[in-house]
C-alpha positions as CSV (number, residue, x, y, z in Angstrom):
1,M,0.0,0.0,0.0
2,Q,1.5,3.3,-1.1
3,Q,-0.5,6.5,-1.4
4,K,-0.5,8.2,-4.8
5,F,-0.7,11.7,-6.1
6,Y,-4.1,12.8,-7.4
7,P,-4.3,15.6,-10.1
8,Q,-7.0,17.3,-8.1
9,N,-4.4,18.3,-5.5
10,E,-2.0,20.0,-7.9
11,N,-3.3,23.5,-7.3
12,I,-4.8,23.3,-3.8
13,Q,-5.0,26.2,-1.4
14,V,-3.4,25.6,2.0
15,F,-4.3,27.6,5.2
16,I,-1.3,28.7,7.2
17,K,-1.6,30.7,10.4
18,D,-4.3,33.2,9.2
19,K,-4.7,32.9,5.5
20,L,-4.7,30.7,2.4
21,Y,-1.7,30.2,0.1
22,P,-1.3,28.3,-3.2
23,R,0.4,24.9,-2.8
24,S,3.6,26.3,-4.4
25,E,3.8,29.0,-1.8
26,A,2.6,27.1,1.3
27,K,5.6,27.1,3.5
28,I,6.6,27.7,7.2
29,S,9.7,29.2,8.6
30,V,12.9,27.2,9.2
31,F,12.6,28.5,12.8
32,D,9.1,26.9,13.3
33,S,8.9,24.4,16.1
34,A,7.7,21.7,13.7
35,V,11.0,22.0,11.8
36,Q,13.2,22.5,14.9
37,G,11.9,19.5,16.9
38,G,8.6,18.0,15.7
39,D,7.0,20.3,18.3
40,A,3.5,20.3,17.0
41,V,0.2,18.4,17.3
42,W,-2.1,17.1,14.5
43,E,-5.4,15.6,13.5
44,G,-6.7,13.8,10.5
45,L,-10.3,14.5,9.4
46,R,-12.5,13.1,6.6
47,I,-15.2,14.8,4.5
48,Y,-18.3,13.0,3.5
49,D,-21.1,14.5,1.3
50,G,-20.5,18.1,2.3
51,K,-19.9,17.4,6.0
52,V,-16.8,17.2,8.2
53,F,-17.1,14.0,10.2
54,C,-16.5,14.1,14.0
55,L,-15.3,17.7,13.7
56,N,-15.7,18.6,17.4
57,E,-14.0,15.5,18.6
58,H,-11.0,16.2,16.5
59,I,-10.7,19.9,17.5
60,N,-11.1,18.9,21.1
61,R,-8.3,16.4,20.8
62,L,-6.1,18.9,19.0
63,Q,-6.6,21.4,21.8
64,A,-6.1,18.8,24.5
65,S,-2.8,17.7,23.0
66,A,-1.6,21.3,22.7
67,H,-2.6,22.0,26.3
68,T,-0.6,18.9,27.5
69,L,2.4,20.3,25.6
70,A,1.9,23.7,27.3
71,F,1.3,25.7,24.1
72,A,0.9,29.3,25.2
73,D,-1.4,30.3,22.3
74,I,-4.1,27.7,21.4
75,P,-6.6,28.9,18.8
76,S,-10.3,28.8,19.7
77,K,-12.6,26.1,18.3
78,E,-14.3,28.8,16.3
79,F,-11.1,29.9,14.7
80,V,-10.1,26.3,13.8
81,R,-13.5,25.5,12.4
82,D,-13.6,28.6,10.3
83,A,-10.1,27.9,8.9
84,I,-11.2,24.3,8.0
85,F,-14.3,25.6,6.2
86,Q,-12.4,28.3,4.4
87,T,-9.9,25.8,3.1
88,L,-12.5,23.3,2.0
89,K,-14.6,25.9,0.1
90,A,-11.5,27.4,-1.5
91,N,-10.6,24.0,-2.9
92,N,-14.2,22.9,-3.7
93,F,-13.7,19.8,-1.6
94,Y,-17.0,18.4,-0.4
95,N,-16.5,14.6,-0.6
96,D,-13.7,12.1,-0.6
97,A,-11.4,14.7,1.0
98,H,-9.0,14.3,3.9
99,I,-7.6,17.1,6.1
100,R,-4.3,17.1,7.8
101,L,-4.8,19.6,10.6
102,T,-1.6,20.7,12.3
103,L,-0.9,23.2,15.1
104,T,2.8,24.0,15.7
105,R,4.1,25.9,18.7
106,G,5.1,28.5,16.1
107,E,8.2,30.4,15.1
108,K,11.2,30.9,17.4
109,I,13.4,34.0,17.7
110,T,16.5,31.8,17.4
111,S,17.2,28.1,17.0
112,G,16.8,26.2,20.2
113,M,14.7,23.8,22.3
114,D,13.3,26.1,24.9
115,P,9.6,27.0,24.3
116,R,10.2,30.4,25.7
117,L,11.9,31.2,22.3
118,N,8.5,30.9,20.7
119,Q,7.3,34.5,20.8
120,F,5.2,34.8,17.6
121,G,2.2,32.6,18.5
122,S,1.2,29.2,17.3
123,C,0.8,28.3,13.7
124,L,-2.3,26.5,12.4
125,I,-2.0,24.6,9.1
126,V,-5.0,23.2,7.3
127,L,-4.0,20.9,4.4
128,A,-7.0,19.5,2.6
129,E,-6.5,17.0,-0.3
130,Y,-8.7,14.9,-2.5
131,K,-8.0,11.5,-0.9
132,P,-10.4,8.5,-0.8
133,P,-9.7,5.8,1.9
134,V,-6.1,4.8,1.4
135,Y,-6.2,1.0,2.1
136,D,-7.5,-1.9,0.1
137,N,-10.9,-2.5,1.7
138,A,-11.8,-5.1,-0.9
139,N,-8.8,-7.4,-0.7
140,G,-7.3,-6.5,2.7
141,I,-3.8,-5.7,3.8
142,K,-0.7,-7.6,5.0
143,L,0.9,-6.7,8.3
144,I,4.2,-7.7,9.9
145,T,5.3,-7.3,13.6
146,S,7.8,-4.5,14.0
147,H,10.8,-4.7,16.3
148,T,10.2,-1.1,17.2
149,R,8.1,-0.9,20.4
150,R,5.3,1.6,20.7
151,N,6.0,4.5,23.1
152,S,4.6,3.9,26.6
153,P,3.5,6.7,29.0
154,M,6.9,6.1,30.7
155,H,8.6,7.7,27.7
156,L,6.4,9.7,25.3
157,D,2.7,9.3,26.0
158,S,0.8,8.2,22.9
159,K,-2.3,10.1,24.2
160,I,-0.5,13.2,23.0
161,H,-1.3,13.4,19.3
162,H,2.1,14.9,18.5
163,N,4.1,15.3,15.3
164,N,7.2,13.5,16.4
165,L,6.3,10.3,14.5
166,L,9.8,8.7,14.2
167,N,8.6,5.8,16.4
168,N,5.9,5.0,13.9
169,I,8.1,5.8,10.9
170,L,10.7,3.3,12.0
171,A,8.0,0.6,12.1
172,K,6.7,1.6,8.7
173,I,10.2,1.3,7.3
174,E,10.3,-2.3,8.5
175,A,7.0,-3.0,6.8
176,N,8.3,-1.5,3.6
177,Y,11.4,-3.7,3.6
178,C,9.3,-6.8,4.3
179,G,6.8,-6.1,1.5
180,A,3.9,-5.5,3.9
181,D,1.4,-2.7,4.0
182,D,1.9,-1.7,7.6
183,A,3.5,-2.9,10.9
184,I,2.0,-4.0,14.2
185,M,3.7,-2.4,17.1
186,L,3.9,-4.0,20.5
187,D,4.0,-2.3,23.8
188,N,6.9,-2.5,26.4
189,L,5.4,-5.7,27.8
190,G,5.1,-7.4,24.4
191,F,1.4,-7.0,23.9
192,V,-0.1,-5.6,20.7
193,A,-0.6,-1.8,20.9
194,E,-1.6,-0.7,17.4
195,T,-0.1,-0.5,13.9
196,N,2.2,2.3,12.9
197,A,-0.9,4.2,11.5
198,C,-4.1,2.7,13.0
199,N,-5.8,1.1,15.9
200,I,-6.4,-2.7,15.5
201,F,-9.3,-5.1,16.3
202,M,-9.7,-8.9,16.2
203,V,-12.7,-11.2,16.4
204,K,-12.6,-14.6,18.0
205,D,-15.7,-16.8,18.4
206,G,-18.0,-13.9,18.0
207,L,-16.2,-11.6,20.5
208,L,-14.8,-8.3,19.2
209,L,-11.5,-7.5,20.9
210,T,-9.1,-4.5,20.8
211,P,-6.0,-3.7,22.9
212,N,-6.2,-1.6,26.0
213,A,-5.1,2.0,25.1
214,D,-2.1,1.9,27.3
215,A,0.5,2.5,24.6
216,C,-1.6,3.8,21.8
217,L,-4.0,6.6,21.0
218,P,-7.6,5.6,21.6
219,G,-8.7,6.7,18.2
220,I,-11.9,8.4,17.3
221,T,-12.7,5.7,14.7
222,R,-11.9,3.1,17.3
223,T,-14.4,4.7,19.7
224,N,-17.1,4.8,17.1
225,V,-16.5,1.2,16.2
226,I,-16.9,0.2,19.9
227,K,-20.1,2.2,20.2
228,L,-21.5,0.7,17.0
229,A,-20.7,-2.8,18.2
230,Q,-22.6,-2.2,21.4
231,K,-25.6,-0.9,19.4
232,L,-25.5,-4.0,17.2
233,N,-25.3,-6.3,20.3
234,I,-21.8,-7.5,19.3
235,P,-19.9,-8.4,22.5
236,V,-16.8,-6.3,22.8
237,A,-13.8,-6.4,25.2
238,L,-10.7,-4.3,25.8
239,K,-7.7,-6.3,27.0
240,N,-4.0,-7.1,26.6
241,I,-3.7,-9.2,23.5
242,S,-0.6,-11.1,22.3
243,I,0.5,-11.4,18.7
244,A,-0.2,-15.1,18.9
245,E,-3.8,-14.4,19.6
246,F,-4.0,-12.2,16.5
247,Y,-2.4,-14.9,14.4
248,N,-5.3,-17.2,15.4
249,A,-8.1,-14.7,15.1
250,D,-11.2,-15.3,13.0
251,E,-11.0,-11.8,11.7
252,V,-8.6,-8.8,12.1
253,F,-9.1,-5.2,10.9
254,T,-7.6,-1.8,11.4
255,T,-9.5,1.4,12.1
256,G,-8.6,5.0,11.4
257,T,-9.8,8.2,9.7
258,M,-7.5,7.7,6.8
259,G,-8.6,4.2,5.9
260,E,-11.8,3.6,7.8
261,L,-12.2,-0.2,8.7
262,T,-9.7,-2.2,6.7
263,P,-9.6,-6.0,6.8
264,V,-6.2,-7.7,7.5
265,K,-5.6,-10.8,5.5
266,E,-2.1,-11.8,6.8
267,I,0.1,-11.1,9.8
268,D,3.8,-12.3,9.7
269,G,2.9,-14.7,6.9
270,R,0.0,-16.2,8.8
271,A,-3.3,-16.1,6.9
272,I,-6.3,-14.7,8.8
273,Q,-9.2,-17.0,8.2
274,N,-12.7,-15.5,8.0
275,K,-15.0,-18.2,9.3
276,S,-18.4,-16.8,8.2
277,S,-19.9,-15.4,5.0
278,S,-21.1,-12.3,6.8
279,T,-18.3,-11.1,9.0
280,I,-18.4,-8.8,12.0
281,R,-16.2,-6.3,10.3
282,E,-18.7,-6.1,7.4
283,Q,-21.5,-5.5,9.8
284,L,-19.6,-2.7,11.6
285,Y,-18.4,-1.2,8.3
286,K,-22.0,-1.0,7.0
287,A,-23.0,0.7,10.2
288,Y,-20.0,3.0,10.1
289,K,-20.8,4.1,6.5
290,E,-24.4,4.8,7.6
291,L,-23.0,6.9,10.5
292,T,-20.9,9.0,8.2
293,E,-23.9,9.6,6.0
294,K,-26.1,10.8,8.9
295,E,-23.6,12.7,11.1
296,G,-21.0,15.5,10.6
297,E,-20.9,19.2,10.5
298,K,-22.1,20.8,7.2
299,I,-19.5,22.9,5.4
300,V,-20.8,26.5,5.5
């Protein structure tokens, strides 16, 4: 799985700090904290039929991550929402679009680590692109288990949705070398945490299971899937799960804004065998698509 360039994105407008710029001019300073130390937070949002799905949840998480990192200047919900709508309307993106929403600590007066050097306010970036779901939902994806462990709260808490993604990128590099689509990352105790890009679920004997969110971000799509399972009377449990349990699952799928609910067909060379004609993932995916049709904030 490798994302591709779409011609619709060649001349996009990008919102930076307080206005829109053409793609060719959309740049930040070499003194910006995102450049200096990956000191920024981000969200991924998806657009369905003229609506931004789970907009409030994403803005709330962006602000919470910025607050955890002690950003001095966090834009209001109204400012962020307006910037998103401005960007989508400028690009005429009302469906099959994805937003990479980034908030950096802003520009520094000189190169250095100290946040007190950031004296120009934070920098909001709204990057909207035409981008259908990026995974192969028809045929499924292959995963391998990475040697790179997912950060635990002892080191860099994954509940902070920060831009320092080297932990994930190292795992993705392993997947690339192994000819897999993504990599499963274990926590410091050896239990499955998530993939380098998504949360992960498995089904065994009719029970839907997902790892405890100890060393992973409890994603918004993950939360929606758990709620949908409860509404559909599908039993669900959160627990520590070993990679061996995933090998022997009846079904495995990943969840995330970028790819929605994606079936996994293989882990470390072990085939995942679906044991029924109508799978639990298919039930949840149908319910999820219905949810995206009904809910979301209209682009105005």
